[in-house]
Structure formats: structure tokens, C-alpha cells
LODO-199873 format. One record per residue: x, y, z of N, C-alpha, C in turn; residue in three letters. Coordinates in steps of 0.02 Angstrom, whole numbers, plus 50000, padded with zeros to 5 digits. Example, Ala and Ser with C-alpha at 12.3 -4.5 7.8 and 13.67 -1.06 7.14 Angstrom:
residues 2
506604971650390506154977550390506604983550390ALA
506424988850354506844994750357506455000250394SER
//
This chain:
residues 624
476335165150511476205158250490476085158150415MET
476505154450379476455154350306476185147750279LEU
476265142350318476065135850291475915131150349TRP
475375127350343475195122250392475225115350359GLN
475435110250395475465103550365474795101350337PRO
474815098350279474205095850247474355089050216THR
473855085050209473915078850170474385073750200GLY
474665069750155475075064050174475785065250150ASP
476245061650180476945061950159477295055750186SER
477905054650163478295049050190478405049750264ALA
478485055950288478575057050360477945055250399LEU
477365057250373476745055450407476675047850412HIS
476835044350357476765037050358477275033950405ARG
477875036550406478385033950452478175034950524PHE
477915040950539477705042350608477155037650630ALA
476645036750587476085032450605476305025150614ARG
476785022950573477015016050577477365014650643SER
477595019950677477915019050742477485021650800HIS
476845023050785476375024750838476365032050858GLY
476575036550814476605043650832476155047750786PHE
475815052650816475395057250778475695064250778GLU
476105065850828476405072550834477145072150819ARG
477395077150783478095077150766478535077750829TYR
478325081650877478725082450938478845075750972ALA
478325071450974478395064951005478855060350964ASP
478785060750898479215056850854479945058850862LEU
480065065350866480755067650874481035065450941HIS
480635065950994480875063951060481095056551059ALA
480695052251027480885045151021481525044450982TRP
481605048450929482185047650884482845049250918SER
482835053250972483465054651007483505050951074ILE
482925049151103482945045251165483135037951152ASP
482905035351095483065028551075483435028751008ASP
484065031051011484445031750949484485025250910LEU
484615019850945484705013550910484065011250878GLU
483515012050913482865010050885482675014250825GLY
482795020750829482625025150774483055023550712PHE
483715023250722484145022050664484075014950637TRP
483865010250679483715003550654483115003850606ALA
482635008350621482055009050577482275011950509ALA
482745016650509483015019350446483415013950410ILE
483805010150448484235004950418483844999150389ALA
483194998950403482784993550374482764994050298ALA
482924999950270482925000850197483614999550167ASP
484104997550207484774996350183484834989250156VAL
485164988550099485344981950073486024980250101THR
486044976150152486684974350183487014968650145TRP
487644969450132488034963850104488214959050161ILE
488364961950219488434958150281488064962050335THR
487604958850369487204962350419487634963950480ARG
487524969850511487924971650569487684967950632PRO
488114967950683487934964850746487374968650780ASP
487404975250776486884979650802486964986450769ARG
486494990950778486514997350743486975002350779VAL
486935002750845487345007550882487645003950942LEU
488285002450938488614998650992488905003151046ALA
489045009551029489335014151077489115021151057ASP
488775024651102488505031251086488925036951113ALA
489535035651133489955040951160490195045551103SER
490355051851121490625056551072491255059751099MET
491785060151058491845056650993491955049251003PRO
491865045450950491995038250954491395033850951GLY
490815036450932490215032250925490355026550876ALA
490095020750891490215014750849489545012750818VAL
489495013650752488885012150716488975005750676TRP
488475001450680488414995550638489054991450633CYS
489344989350691489954985350688489824978650654PRO
490294976550613490234970250577489834970650514GLY
489514976350501489114977050440489534978850380GLY
489324976550321489644978450258489104980350208ALA
489244985550169488744988250123489114992250069LEU
488724995650025489014999849974488525005349958SER
488735011649966488295017349950488065017149877TYR
488525016249827488285016449757487805010949739PRO
487815005349775487325000049762486615002749772GLN
486535007149821485875009949835485705015649787HIS
486205019249763486085024849717485935022449647ALA
486165016349629486095013849561485555008449558LEU
484945010649567484375006049567484305002749499SER
484104996249500483974992849437483244993749414ASP
482864997849452482184999549429482225004949376GLU
481835004449323481885009449269481565016149290PRO
481945021449283481685028249293482175033149262PHE
481955039249252482405044449227482835046749285LEU
483485045349281483925046649338484215053649338ALA
484405056249280484775062549277484505066949221VAL
484395073349237484275078549187484805083849200VAL
485225085049150485795089549159485775095249109ALA
485775101449135485785107349092486425111249106HIS
486685114349053487335117649057487355123449009SER
487745128449025487855134048978488435132548931GLN
488725126548937489285124648895489085120048838THR
488555116048848488345111248796487605109848803ARG
487345105948758486625104448756486435100148816ALA
485785100248834485555096148891485665088648879PRO
485735084948934485835077748933485345074548981ILE
485065068948961484645064849005484925057749008GLU
484895054749066485125047849075484585043949112LEU
484395038349085483955033849122484375030049174THR
484035026649219484405022849269484825017449237SER
484575014349183484975009249148485595012249116ASP
485505018049085486085021349053486595023449106GLU
486365025849162486825027849215487215021849241LEU
486865016349252487205010349276487735007949226ARG
487565008149162488045005849112488665010349111GLU
488575016849115489145021449112489565020949175GLN
489245019849233489625018949294490055012549289VAL
489755007249262490135000949254490725001949208ALA
490635005549153491185006949107491725011149141ARG
491515016149179491995020449213492385016449265CYS
492045012149302492385007949351492905003549317ALA
492715000749259493194996549222493805000749201ALA
493675006849179494225011249160494675013049218GLY
494385014349275494785015949335495205009849356LEU
494915003949349495304997949365495914997449319ARG
495814998949254496384998749208496935003649228ARG
496725009149259497215014149282497535012149348LEU
497325006349375497635003949436497285005949500GLY
496695009049495496345011249556496085005149594VAL
496235005049658496024999649702495675002449764GLN
495404997949802495074999849865495545004049907ARG
495295009749932495685014149974496065019549937GLY
496165018749871496505024049832496045030149829ASP
496345035949816495955042049810495905044149736ARG
495315046049717495175048749651494915055849661VAL
495265060749632495075067749641494795070549575ALA
494335075249582494005078049523494005085549526ALA
494245088649472494215095849461493695096749406PHE
493065095649425492525095149376491905099049398LEU
491495101249352490875104749369490305099749382PRO
489725102549393489135098549409488815095849345ASN
489125090649318488915087649255488865080049264ILE
488545076449217488465069249226489115065449235PRO
489655067549200490285064049206490535063949278GLU
490425069349315490645069649384490265064649427THR
489615064349417489195059549453489415052449437LEU
489515050949373489715044249351490385042249383ILE
490855046849381491525045249409491485044249484ALA
491085048249519491005047349591490725040449607PHE
490185038449574489875032049589490335026249570LEU
490705027049515491185021849495491745021149546ALA
492005026849569492535026849620492295023249683THR
491705025149706491435022149768491285014749759ALA
491095012649699490945005549688491565001249695SER
492155004149686492785000549694493045000649766LEU
492705004349809492965005349876493505010549879GLY
493615014249824494085019849824493735026049853ALA
494135031249864493895037149901493865043149854VAL
493305046649854493175052149809493295058849842TRP
493495063949803493505070849826493465075349765SER
493125081049771493035085449713493125092749732SER
493365096549684493395103849687493065106649625CYS
492735112249633492405115349575492915119149533ALA
492805119649467493295122749422493415130149435PRO
492985133449474493125140549489493635141349545GLU
493825135749577494335136149629495005138149598PHE
495395142149634496065143849612496545138049622GLY
497115138449589497605133049592497815131449664THR
497955136649702498175135549771497635132049812ARG
497005134049802496455130949839496395123549823ALA
496485121749760496435114749739497015110749768VAL
497625113349760498215109649784498195109049860VAL
497985114349895497935114049968497475108449991ASP
496965107049952496485101849970496745094949949ARG
496865094149884497025087449859497705084949882PHE
498175089349894498835086949917498795083349983SER
498285084850023498215081650089498015074350083GLN
497655072650028497405065750022497795061649970ILE
498255064849934498705061449888498325056949838GLU
497945060049792497565056049744498015052549694PRO
497775046749672498135042849621497915044949551ARG
497285046849544496995048849480496665055649488VAL
496755059949438496435066549437496015067049374LEU
495365068549383494915069849327494825077349321LEU
494865079949260494815087149250494415088649187THR
494305095149177494015097549114494525101949078ILE
494385103049014494805107748976494595114948989ASP
493955115949003493695122649016492935122349019GLY
492625128249025491895128449030491655135349010TYR
491005135849000490705142348984490295144649045ARG
490425150749067490065153549123489685159649097TYR
489035158849089488655164049056488855164548984GLY
489125170248963489335171148894490095170448886ALA
490455168848940491185168648937491445161548934ARG
491905160348887492275154048884492885154648929ASP
492975149648973493525149849021493955143649010ILE
494545144648984495015139148969495395137349033ASP
495395131049052495695128949115496325124749104LYS
496555123949043497105119249030497755121349064ARG
497915127749063498535129949096498485128949171ALA
497895130249199497825129249271497875121849289GLN
497595117549248497645110349261498375108149263VAL
498775110849218499495109149218499815111249284ASP
499615117049310499885119449374499665114849431GLU
499035112649429498775108249481499145101649480ILE
499225098749422499575092349416500285092949442VAL
500615098649426501295099649450501325099949526ALA
500785102149557500765102649630500535096349665GLY
500375091049626500125084849655500555078949632LEU
501125077949664501585072649641501295065649647PRO
500775064749686500485058049694500095055849632SER
499885060649590499455059049532499845055149480VAL
499585049249463499895044949412499545045549345GLU
498895047049346498505047449284498055053549286GLN
498005057049230497555062749222497055061149167VAL
496425061549182495885060249134495525066749120VAL
495515068949057495215075249039494525074149008VAL
494025077549034493365077749004493375083548954VAL
493265082048890493275087248838492595090848840ARG
492555095848885491925099048900491825105448858TYR
492335109748857492295115848818492445114548744LEU
492805109048731492965107248662493645109448640GLY
494085111048689494755113448671495305108648690THR
495145103448729495665098948755495595091848730GLY
496005087548757495985080448740495345077248767ASP
495175071448740494585067748762494805061348796ASP
494995062048859495195056048897494605052248925GLY
494025055648930493435052448958493195046748914TRP
493165047848850492925042548804493375036448809SER
494015037548816494475031948822494365028348888ASP
494235032148941494125029049006493515024449004LEU
493005026248966492375022448963492335017948901LEU
492895016548869492865013148805492635005948811ARG
492755002648867492594995548874492044994348925GLU
491574990048909491054988348958491364984149014PRO
491014983949069491244979849125490654978249169GLY
490734973549214490194971849260490074977349311PRO
489454978249330489294982949383489344979249449LEU
489904980049483490024976449545490134981549601ALA
489974979449662490034984049719490474980849772PHE
491044984049785491504981549835491184982149904GLU
491114976649942490834977150009491334980750055PRO
491094985850090491544989550135491204990350203VAL
491604991150256491304992350322490904998850324PRO
490484999450373490055005250381490445011750379PHE
491025011950412491415018150416491965018750364ASP
491945014550312492455015050259492365021750223HIS
492915025450210492845032050179492485031850111PRO
491985035950105491615036850042491895042850005LEU
491935048550040492245054450010492545058850064TYR
492995063250042493305068150085493045074950063VAL
492705078450109492485085250098492955089950135LEU
492995096050113493455100750144493085106850172PHE
493315109150230493055115450257493255121150211SER
492975127050222493115132650178493835134750178SER
494195133250233494915134650234495085141950231GLY
494695146250267494845153350266495495154850303THR
495685150650350496335151350383496665144550385THR
497305144250365497655137850365497395133150312GLY
497635127050314497405122050266496685120050281LEU
496275119050230495585116750243495595110050278PRO
495105108950323495055102550359494815097150310LYS
495175091450305494955085950262494485081350301PRO
493835082250290493315078950329493115072450294ILE
493215066850328493095060250298492385057950316VAL
491995056350266491315053650276491295046350252HIS
490935042250290490905035150275490295033150234GLY
490355027350200489805024650160489165024150201HIS
489215020950260488615019450299488295025550329GLY
488715030050357488435036050390488065040450341GLY
488355041550282488025045650231487395042150206ILE
487435035650196486855032050171486265032650219LEU
486375031150284485835031550332485545038650336LEU
485995043550342485765050450351485375052950290GLU
485625051450229485285053950170484655049950154HIS
484625043650174483995039950170483465043450213LEU
483675045750271483205049050317483015056050294LYS
483525060350284483385067450277483035069150211VAL
483225065850157482925067550093482205065050088LEU
482075059350116481395056550113480935059850164SER
481135059650228480685061750281480655069250289LEU
481195072850273481195080050284481145084050219HIS
481535082450168481475086050104480885083650063GLN
480575077950085479975075450052480115073449979ASP
480715070649968480925068449902480815060849896VAL
480485058749843480365051649832480345049949759GLY
480165043749744480115041449675479625045849637ALA
479825047749577479405052049536479535059449544GLY
479905061349598480075068349607480655070349562ASP
480715076849551481305079649517481615084549566ARG
482245083349582482595086549637483175090749610PHE
483135097249619483645101949595483885106249653LEU
484535106249664484825111049712485415114249676TRP
485405120849672485955124149638486585123649682PHE
487095120649654487705119449692488285118449644THR
488885119049670489475116949633489745110649666THR
490235107549634490515101449662490995102749720THR
491105109049736491515110649794491125111949857GLY
490465110949855490025112249912489675105749930TRP
489565104549994489245098250016488555097349987MET
488235102649964487565101849936487575097749872MET
488155097249839488195092749781488115085549804TRP
488455083649858488395076949885487685075549909ASN
487375080649937486675080249960486215079249900TYR
486335083149847485915082649787485945075749756LEU
486545072949746486595066649710486285060949749VAL
486205061749815485865056549854485125056249840SER
484865060849800484185059949776484085053449740GLY
484625050749711484585044249677484415038649725LEU
484575039449789484405034249838483655033049840LEU
483275038149821482535037849827482205037249758HIS
482615035649706482365034849638482015041249614ARG
482265046949636482035053249608482515055349553SER
482275059449508482685062149455483085067949483THR
483755067749478484145073449501484275078049441ILE
484185084549452484275089549400484925093249414VAL
485405092649367486055095749374486075102149332LEU
486415107249359486495113449321487215115849329PHE
487525117749274488195120649275488185127149236ASP
488375132549270488405138949236488265144649284GLY
488165150549256488045156549295487295157049311ASP
487105156649375486385156749392486065163549379PRO
486465168649366486195175249354486235177249280ALA
486375172349236486425173949164485855170549126TYR
485505173949083485575181149070485245185449123PRO
484885182349171484575186149225484435181249282ASP
484175183849337484055179749397483465174949389LEU
483135175149333482595170249320482845163749292GLY
483495163149278483755157149244483585150649281THR
483735150349345483615144149382482865142749390LEU
482465148049398481745147049403481455144249338TRP
481705146649282481475143949218481695136749210ARG
482305135149233482545128249230482095123749273LEU
481935126049333481505122049377480815120949344ALA
480555126149312479905125549279479945120749220HIS
480445121649178480495117649116480645110349130ASP
481005108849185481165101949201480655098749248THR
480115102449263479575100049307479855098049375GLU
480325102149400480625100949466480085101749519THR
480105097149568479615097449623479925100149687THR
480565098849699480915101449758481545105049733VAL
481575111549746482085115749716482435119649771PHE
483095119049776483465122449828483995127149801GLY
484095132549837484605137549820484885140349886VAL
485315145349881485565148649941485095154249963SER
485125155850027484715161450052484885168050018ALA
485535169650007485685175949971485385176149901PRO
485335170449867485035170349801484285172249805PHE
483935169349854483225170949861483135178449877LEU
483565181149920483495188249936483665192649876MET
484135190449834484295194249774483705194249726ALA
483365188449719482775187949676482215192549701CYS
482125192649766481615197049796481785204349781ARG
482415206049790482625213049780482535215249708LYS
482655210549661482605212149589481895211549563GLU
481425209249604480735208749582480595202949536GLY
480985197549541480885191649500480205188549517VAL
479835186449467479185183249478479195176349444VAL
479405171049479479455164449448478765161349439PRO
478725156749390478135152549384478205146649431GLU
477655144749463477695139249511477825132549477ARG
477495131249422477575124849389477385119049434GLY
477835114049440477705108049480477985108649552ALA
478245114449570478585115149635478125113749694LEU
478385109949743478045108849807478415112349864ARG
479085112549860479495115649912480045119649878TRP
480255125049911480855128749892481335128549951VAL
481925125649940482415124849993482875130949997GLY
483125132150057483575137750069484105135650119SER
484735137150103485275135750151485865140150133THR
486425139250169487025143150156487095149250200GLY
486535151850224486525157750268485815158250296ALA
485715161850352485035162650376484605166450326PRO
483995164150316483525167450271483075172050311LEU
483105178650298482675183250336481925181850323PRO
481515184350368480795183350362480535185850295ALA
480825191350271480595194050206480705189050150ALA
481225184950154481345179850103480815174450105GLY
480615172350165480075167450171479435170350140PHE
479275176650156478665179650131478675180350056ARG
479265181950028479315182649955479155176049921TRP
479435170449945479285163949916478535162349922VAL
478265163649982477555162149995477105166149949HIS
477235172649944476785177049907476885176549832GLU
477505175249810477645175249738477545168349706THR
477725163149742477715156449713477155152149743ILE
477005153349807476445149749838476615142949865GLY
477265141749882477465135449912477845136849976VAL
477895131950021478275133050083479025133050072PRO
479375136450117480105136550117480365131050161VAL
480835127250135481195122250175481875125250192SER
481895129050248482515132150270482895127150314SER
483505125550294483885120350329484575123050348ILE
484865120150400485535122050421485895115950449SER
486515115150429486935109750453487645111350435GLY
487955107250393488625108950373489005103450338GLY
489575105450310490035100750279490235095350328THR
490285097250392490525092650444490085086450450ASP
489435087050437488975081350442488655079750374VAL
488805083850324488545082950255487785082350255CYS
487465086350295486735086350299486525092350341THR
485875092550356485605097450402485415094050467ALA
485435097850522485165095150585484585099250611PHE
484445105050582483815108550592483545110350524VAL
482885110250517482595111550451481845110850452GLY
481575109050394480855108550386480625101350393SER
479975100550404479665093950403478965094750375THR
478705089750340478015090150316477495089850373PRO
477725088850435477255088450492477275094650536MET
477685099650519477735105650561477605111850519THR
477315117050550477165123050511477785126850492PRO
477715131250442478245135750421478035142850441VAL
478465146050481478355152950500478915157250472ARG
478745163350452479235167750420479825168950466ALA
480425167750439481035169250476481265163850523GLY
480915158150526481095152750572481255146350535GLU
481725142650562481835135650541481365131450582ILE
481025126850551480425123850581480555119350641SER
481105115450640481165110250692481865107350694ALA
482015103950749482585099450751482405093450707ARG
482885091050667482735085350624482795078850663LEU
482495073650636482475067250672483185064550683LEU
483285061850742483935059050760484455064250777GLY
484265070650779484735076050792484575079350859CYS
485005078050909484905080750976485225087550980ALA
484895092550953485165099350948484925103451007VAL
485395107051038485235111451094485605117951086GLU
485385123051124485765129251132486075129051202ALA
486725130151205487095129851268487355136751288PHE
487345137951353487675143851380488435142451381THR
488845147551393489575146451395489805141251446PRO
489415140251500489615135251550489335128351536ASP
489015127451477488795120851456488125118651482GLY
487695123351500487015121451521486525123551466THR
485975119751458485495121351405485165128151417PRO
485065131851363484715138351366483965137251368CYS
483625141751400482895141751399482655144251330GLN
482045142551310481785145251247481835152851247PRO
482015155551190482085162751183482775165451200GLY
483215161151226483885163251245484385160451193VAL
484805164851167485285162851116485885159251148THR
486095153851117486675150251142487055146851086GLY
487585143351105487985139551057487595133451033GLU
487585132450967487255126550938487695120450953LEU
487405115550987487775109451004487335103450987VAL
487675097650980487345091250973487545087051033LEU
487065084751071487215081051132487235073551123THR
487035071151064487055064051050487315063050979ARG
487615057350963487945056450898487445055750840PRO
487685057450781487335056150718487785051550676MET
487495047150636487915042550597488345046050545PRO
488145052150523488535055550472489035060350501SER
489135060250567489715063850593490345060850562MET
490865064850553491455062350516491745055950546PRO
491975051650501492395046050523493015048850557VAL
493225054750534493795058250562494065063050511GLY
494655065850523495005069850474495545065550442PHE
495675066650378496165062550343496855063350375TRP
497175057650388497845057350417497895061150483ARG
497365061050521497365064050588497485058550639ASP
498095056150643498265050550686498085052150758ASP
497685047850788497465048950857496865053450864GLY
496655056650809496055060750811496125067350847GLY
496735069850855496835076050894496485082050861ARG
496575082950795496275088650760495505088150761ARG
495265082050753494535081050753494225082950821TYR
494545080650875494285082350941494325089850954ARG
494875092850933494955100050944494435104150906ALA
494245101650847493765105450805493065105650835ALA
492855100350869492155099950890492035098650965TYR
492525095751000492375093151067492775096351124PHE
493225100951110493625103851164493235108451209ASP
492735112051182492375116951223491895113751273ASP
491535108651250491065105051293491205097551287PHE
491605094751332491805087751326491195083151317PRO
491245078751267490705074051253490125077051215GLY
490175083451196489635086951161489945090351100VAL
489605089751043489835092850980489645100250980TRP
490145104650976490015111850968490095113550895ARG
489575116350865489585117350793489855124150773HIS
489755129250814490025135850797489515140850772GLY
488865139550784488335144250765487975146550828ASP
487675152550824487215154750876486505152550856TRP
486155149650903485475147150889485015148950946ILE
484385150450930483875152150979483255147950964THR
483005144351014482415140151004481795143651031PHE
481225142151000480575144451026480295138951071THR
479725140451102479405135551147479215129151111ASP
479045129551046478815123551011479365120150969ASP
479995122250979480545118750946480785121750881GLY
480455126950855480725130450798481335134450820ALA
481725136950773482335140350793482535145650741CYS
482985149950762483315154650717484065154050729THR
484445154650675485175154750679485395161650659ILE
485815164750701485985171750691486725172850675THR
487045167750648487735168750625488225164250662GLY
488855164550640489385160550670489575163450738ARG
489665159050786489845161450853490555164250855SER
490975162250807491645165050806491665171850772ASP
491095174050745491045180750715490585185150756ALA
490515183650820490035187150863490195194550869THR
489675198450871489725205550885489515206550957LEU
489955209150998489825209751070489825217151089ASN
489235219951096489175227051113488955227751185ARG
489415229751227489245230751297488995224551331GLY
489275218751310489075212451341488475209251309GLY
488175212351258487595209551224487825206751157VAL
487695200251145487895197151082487395198851027ARG
487665200550970487245202250913487435197650855LEU
486935194850821487065190450764487155194450700GLY
487645192450659487785196150598487205195850548THR
486845190350548486305189650498485775195050508SER
485675197350570485185202650582485375208950544ASP
486015210650545486245216550509486115215850435PHE
486295210150407486265209450335485555209750309TYR
485085207050347484385207150325484135214250319ALA
484345218650364484105225550363484485229550310VAL
485155229150312485565233450269485465231650195VAL
485445225150180485415223150110484705223650081GLU
484235225550123483565226950096483545233750062ALA
484035238050076484065244550043484295243749970LEU
483965246849923484135245649853484835247849834PRO
485125252449872485795254849855486345250049877GLU
486185245149919486685240649947486645233849913VAL
487185231949880487205225449846487425219949894ALA
487865221649941488125216649988488405220450048ASP
488525216850103488785220250162489155215450207SER
489565218150251489945214150299490045218450361LEU
489945215450419490015219150482490495215350528VAL
490915219150562491375216250611491385220550673VAL
491565217450729491625221050792492335220450818HIS
492665226050829493345226050856493305227750931ARG
493535223050971493475223851043493925229451069GLU
493715232151126494105237251162494525233651215ASP
495195234451211495625231051259495495233251331ASP
495185238951339495045241451406494335239751430GLU
493995235551390493335233151411492755237651391GLY
492865242451347492325246851325491885243551273GLY
491475247551240490995244851192491325242451128ALA
491945244651116492295242751055492045246750995GLY
492235244450937492075247950875491695243350828GLU
491095245450809490685241550763490745244650694LEU
490995240750645491135243250578490695239750527LEU
490355243550486489945240850433490245242750366LEU
490365237750323490635238850257490105236950206PHE
489975241450159489445240250110489725240350039VAL
489505235450001489645235349929489035238249895GLN
489135243849861488565247549834488335244849767LEU
487695245649755487415243949689487685248749637ALA
487625246849575487855251249520487535258049525ALA
487935263249516487705270249515487495272849584ASP
487575268949637487415271349704488025274649735ALA
487915279149783488465282549817488325282349892ALA
488855281549931488785281550004488815288850028LEU
488265292350016488235299350037487915299850106ASP
487845305950131487575306950198486875304250205ASP
486485304950151485795302550153485765294950162ASP
486175291250123486175283950129486435281750197LEU
486965284950221487225283350288486675284250340VAL
486315289850336485785291250384485225286050380ALA
485055283950319484525278950312484735272150338ARG
485375270350327485625263950355485595264150431ILE
485835269650460485835270150533485115269950560ARG
484675273550527483975273750550483645266850546SER
483775263350490483475256650482483725251850536ALA
484375252050551484645247550602484375249350671LEU
484335255850685484075258050750483345256050759ARG
482955256950706482225255750710482065248350708THR
482375244750661482185237750651482555232950697GLU
483135234950724483495230650770483535234050838LEU
484035238250849484095241750914484635246950908SER
484665251750956485215256650955485905253450960PRO
485945247450990486595244050995486855241850926ARG
486405241150879486595238750813486845244450767HIS
486795250550788487015256050746487785256150744VAL
488075255550684488815255150680489145261750697PRO
489765261250719490165267250732490405270350667ASP
490505266150616490715268750551490425264450496ALA
490265267650439490015264250380490475266250323ILE
490755261250289491225262650235491035258550174GLU
491175261450115491045257950052491665253950032ALA
491555247750009492095243449986491955241249914VAL
492475239749876492365237449807491975230949803PRO
492125226349849491795219749848491835216749918ILE
491305213449939491305209850002491645203149993VAL
492155201650032492505195250023492075189350044PRO
492055184350001491685178250014492115172249996ARG
491975166550028492305160350010492005157849944THR
492315152649918492065149649856491365146749864LEU
491175145149927490505142549940490015148149960SER
490245154449957489795160049967489765162950036GLY
490165160550083490135163050152490555169350158LYS
490295174150196490665180450207491245179350256LYS
491785182950245492395181950284492435187050341LEU
491965186650388491965191450442492585190850486GLU
492745184650505493305183750551493975185550519VAL
494135183250458494755185350427494815192950419PRO
494265196350401494275203650395494435206750462VAL
494115204350514494255207050581494985206050600LYS
495255200250585495955198950602496425203550563ARG
496275204750500496695209150459496675216250487ILE
496075218550506496015225250535496375225750602LEU
496445220050636496805220050700497555219250692ASP
497785218950628498505218750616498795212150596GLY
498375206950589498635200350569498815200650495VAL
499395198150474499565198050403499035194450362PRO
498885196950303498335193850263498455186550247PRO
499085184650235499225177750218499115173050277GLU
499115175850338498965171950398498215172050412VAL
497905177750401497195178550416496745174550369ALA
496945173750307496505170450258496915167250203ALA
496645161950176496945158650118496645161650055SER
497065164950015496805168249955496465163349909ALA
496695157149909496395152149865495685150149885GLY
495475152049945494805150449967494295155649947SER
494515161249917494075166849902493775166349832LEU
493155168249827492845168449760493175173849717SER
493425179249749493815184349715494455185349755ASP
495025182949730495655183349769495855190449787PRO
495585195549753495765202449768495305205649820THR
494815201849845494295204849886494555207549953ALA
495115204949977495385207250041495865213150034LEU
496045214749972496555219949962496355226549994ASP
495735228549987495505234850015495595234950091TRP
495425229450123495485229150196496215229150219PHE
496645225950180497365226150195497615233250190VAL
497415236850138497635243750129497375248150186ALA
496755246950207496475250950262496865249750326ARG
497015243350340497385241750401498085244750399ALA
498415244450341499085247250334499075254750344THR
498565258150316498505265350322498385267250395SER
497975263350431497825264850501498455264250544ALA
498875259250528499485258350567500005263750551ARG
499985266150487500475271150466500315277950494GLY
//
């Protein structure tokens, strides 16, 4: 036990206003009476046209939220109350601050510029931009017109960008000339030309002169003032299109609506992340990850959002902690691997104004929770959800305790269960498929151009009809806390016993010689135990000698079980990860099983396009 609820919070006040003292009772009401609960959240919505009711049909897929209602997400993000809206730090240029009035004015100018370019309701505006104020301004301006937004981070390769944006056929593309990452200047002009050549739908290209080497189309776009107007749109009108990691095939174009995102982010950021007026909210993210969309929704609560663009490890792993301290950040989020790297390197951050440290992107081992608790003295907000819902459905709450290695609770309005393969709920302590048995408003409107919804249904509802299967292994405790042990499609099955990959990584990567690791299980066609393979990326000057192999095996045997001891341990130059940081266990397994690399994985989805080469060579050698 690392933290017990204390004091007051927006969640405490919300619970009491509805007659609840215990979080478990509040959560039960939130899923038993979906319409009543979400109506309470919708009380904070400024409706342009009020809906007939909040939830007209709760079936999945096909839930009908707020029929007849009209609203606008950016109207809620662009409050006319004066406050400091944006603090932006970058390794490319000097810091920038924007008040709410300045943000509103620039959004109005940008919207006027987009209108001059012919952008209308329903058109798509795509951005190849980093996490800087211009990206935020362009997003809010696009949404204010009823147009549809989508973004890719500048570290994406050309193929990854074209694979995404070509599916939605944008009319306007916003880009940068380049950026600085740590001490390196990276010129993107040639790549932008390649991207434009691959997107025949693009009529206008607007360049943000960020590195200082290209044209300045941004100033021209914002040259004329205009009224700040908000196009009324239906609840499910597309707000933005997010993309899956796309490790195999084209990335899924996931459409999120104005109303669903508004309701969900009004709920989760206030009641669960404990973000409100006067807070400073920083989550390290790029514009290619859903956490960027999550971060900018801090504006819905009149909190200051803190943007960062650059290398989080330059000049050292203390960079983001110093930024959080210097900007007086109160709620600060990063990925679980980042926290574990800081622990391993012995980073000692100053607490400053911090109240919570958020963690997502991968399961955070118990040691990571303890490091935050012992070093910084604040609770960990460990959350899990996904691009598919643009939020979390399990995470922290100010009304539930934080225990090392556990996610604290199911979030409000989220009917999360663990299911056995035959579709029955698991008992506490039993690992099962993470499912949602009731709808959430931020479930996708659908996939772009998925006529009839076939791809959407296949992605989430084919395994358990009427129930959303998310693709993670989850285990609940008696009091509703949980642990997630990896993707169910990357399961390690040793003699009929399922093993979660995150368990391996927590043990192996605690060794100082191991910088990163990846584990896969190759099944035995004759029904045997199969082959468990562990690949390690070594730290500088480390060697995979007999002593290190023995210590890895001993640690896995002692801290996990004899079943977790791999059949082979091999050193690799780099562990392949997606651009959003996820390990490619399934594509590696498929390559080792003989699947051609271009079929097993999309090179454009990799943070390092060469990361699979070693595995391809190994598979080729084994076949030869």
C-alpha cells in the first residue's frame, strides 16, 4: 500500500452529490444506470441543440448517444474565462505561453485561413506536425469548422504517413520544415515532398517554419482576423481520425466523434486524473499517439496544458522532470518504460508542485510504483485503455488506494470484465480477456470508409457477440483493482499455462546489463511445450556471457516460475518497437515462423525501420 485517499477532490464532490460515499457503489451506479450517469456528466455540456435523451440504444455495436443533439468540442476547449492556457517548451525554439484570449484569437485566425483554402464541414485536414502550439491551434480551428482532423508525428517515416493519410484523403496538409531533436537538426523538407506526392487529394500545403529552413506558410494562414464561430454538429460527427499502430497491414482509421470525446474527457480528466482549473497538466507524448488528444482536453477544465517537443532523454533523463518542476506542473504523465528507465539510472527528481505521476503505454511493474513513491512522494496514476476509445477504462481515482504494481479500479462508466474463452466472467485472481460489456460514448463512431461496419465489428465484436474484446489479459482482485499482463495476441503458452509478457520484462530489464528485451513463444505443432525465446538488447559495454545468461535464468525462475525460464537467450542490436513505443512481439514471432517481413510488419510503423533485420536474418539462416 503506497497511498490512501485523503482530503477532497472533484470525484469526492461528484460522489456525494449523487448520494455515494464509497467508490465501489458509485461505480456500480455508473454502469447499472448508464443513462443516468452520463446525463450527470452531460450536465456540463453547452448544447447548441439539446438531445432527445442521453442514451437511446445501449446495444453494442450500434449504441445511440444523444440523438438530436448538436454541440462543438472546440467551443468547450476555448473558454472565454481568462487563464493561462498553454505553456510550450521545445528543443527547437524558445518557450511560448498563450493565454486563453490569445489562443482564441489565433484559432479564429486559423479558421479564417482554412476557410480561404476552401475547407468546409466534413473535409479532412491532416498535420505532419510536432507537439507545439500551432498543432493545437490548427486542430481546434479545424474542429470549429466541422472539418475532420488527423495528425502524424514528424518522426514517422514517409510510408507510415502516406499509409495513414491516404485513407482519409485530406484536402489540406500542415507540415514543418524540420525540427531539433536533442542536439540534432533534422530537415524534413525532402520527406514532405515525398508525402505530398503520395497524397493526390491534397490541394494546399501549409508549412510551419519551425526549424527556420523552410517557407512560412503559417503566418500567411493566420494573416487575417476572423470571428470565433463554432459549427453545430451532431454528437457522432467526426472530430478526428486516430490510427492503430499498423504493425500488420494498413493502420485502422478509427473515427472519434465530437460528443463522445467531449463526454469521456470531461469525466476522465476531472474525476480520475484530478485535473481542474488552476492545474498544470503535462503528459509526454507526440502527435501520433492518442495521449496528445488526451492532453489537449485539459483545456476543457481550464487547466494549463504543458507541451513539450524534443528528446526526453537529452541531455539526460532528468529533462522532463526539470520541465515539470520549472512549469509548476501538478499532474505529470509519461510512459511506464520511461519511469523504469529513470529508476534504473538513479534519477532523483524534485517534487515541486506535483500531486500525481501518470503512467501508461505498458504495464508498470511494482518497482516502478515504489520508485515514484520513495523518490518523489506522490501517488502513481497508472491507466490503461487505448487509441480505440481515446481514453482509459481502468486507472486511478482519488477515492481508491494505490498499491504497488496494481491499477486501482475500473473507471466510472466502464463495465470492464475478465472473460474466459467461452465468454463467462472470471473469478477474482483468474486472468482473462479484457472486455467491455456495456458501451462507452467514446467508442469509435466507426472506421473511416468502412461501409456497413464490417471491419469495425471484426476488430472488437466477433469473439464475444455484443461484447467489446480489447485484446489484453487482465486479472482483477477482490476489491476491483487489476493488473494487465500484456496483449492476448502475444500470449506465451507453456504447457497450457498462459504467461504475460510484462512479467518477463519487469524481471529481465531490472538487470543493469539489459537495456531492453522481447520474448516470444513458438508453439509446437505436436502439442508440446514449444520454444520460449528471449531476446535482449544489451546496455553499452555489456556482454551476453554465461554469467549473465545464468543470472537471467535464475531471476526468472526465482521471481516468476520455472515455466518462465526461456529455452534460449540471444542478444539483438535493438528491440523493435512501434512509433508509439510498443514492442513488436507478434510480428517477430510471425517472422521467426517464416512469414515474409513485409507481410508480418509495416516498416513504416517502426521507430527504427532496421529493427527487424536481425530477426529476418535469423529466420532465413534457420530455414537454410
